[in-house]
DOKOLGU-12786 format. One line per 2 residues: number of its first residue (from 1); their letters; for each residue x, y, z of C-alpha. Coordinates in steps of 0.02 Angstrom, whole numbers. Each point is the difference from the previous one (the first is absolute). Last residue first. Layout:
NUM	a	X,Y,Z; ...
END
This chain:
101	ga	-1079,1349,328; -11,-89,-172
99	gt	-40,154,-139; 192,-22,-46
97	lv	61,175,63; -78,-20,154
95	ll	85,-197,25; 165,51,-74
93	kp	21,146,139; -2,-169,145
91	ht	176,-21,-57; 78,-82,138
89	ev	-144,-117,17; -19,-24,-179
87	fe	177,-68,4; -25,-103,147
85	vl	-145,-71,-71; 73,-50,-160
83	sr	146,-53,54; -62,-113,145
81	ea	-128,-70,-167; 166,-29,-98
79	dl	104,-113,177; -188,-100,-2
77	yr	2,-60,-170; 164,-37,-96
75	am	95,5,170; -95,-92,97
73	lh	-63,-132,-155; 195,-3,-3
71	ak	60,-64,164; -160,-110,16
69	fa	92,-107,-146; 184,44,63
67	ds	-77,-93,150; -112,-117,-50
65	gl	130,-147,-3; 34,-120,-116
63	ps	149,-87,55; 176,103,40
61	gt	183,26,-92; -87,105,-127
59	ad	64,-101,-175; 34,-153,74
57	il	-162,-34,123; -118,93,-126
55	lq	96,-149,-159; -26,-114,149
53	dt	-201,32,52; -31,13,-218
51	tv	82,-190,21; 177,-24,-97
49	lr	70,-38,-181; -139,70,-115
47	gr	1,164,99; 153,34,-21
45	gh	34,66,-176; -70,165,64
43	vn	3,21,169; 183,69,119
41	qr	137,19,-161; -146,55,-146
39	lw	-102,107,124; 126,117,71
37	al	81,18,-177; -182,46,-44
35	lp	-20,152,157; 189,33,-66
33	af	-59,41,-166; -172,79,21
31	dg	64,174,-44; -166,82,-15
29	rs	72,159,85; -108,-79,146
27	la	48,-153,-11; 195,67,25
25	dv	-32,90,146; -109,-121,52
23	vd	142,-141,-23; 131,110,88
21	pr	-38,-86,155; 63,-149,-45
19	er	0,-151,122; -114,72,127
17	ri	-114,85,-163; 18,-153,-82
15	ta	-84,-139,147; -127,146,33
13	fl	-21,-58,-148; -24,-183,5
11	qa	-113,22,136; -136,109,-75
9	av	2,-117,-133; -31,-145,57
7	pd	-115,100,122; -73,30,-177
5	gf	30,-182,-60; -108,-93,99
3	fv	44,-192,-76; -118,-148,55
1	p	116,-141,18
END
């Protein structure tokens, strides 16, 4: 089968975040233990035993879909852009100070 890394990673990470809400905070502190523990329990060591499709179903509860990847892209790119636009709109003096206005 063809392996689609980014969508698979997004789906796995969405599941990790649901099951381990502390994981993002831990990662921000450089603590990879919660992430690695979940991956070891649900992914690592199973790749030779089942297909990628079955591994994803077992780990996340559903086959590969686009929802988690779409949410990741929107959060990463569109929300960041919206935040920047909102910031600039609420701080018009910033444009004058930078010479952009």
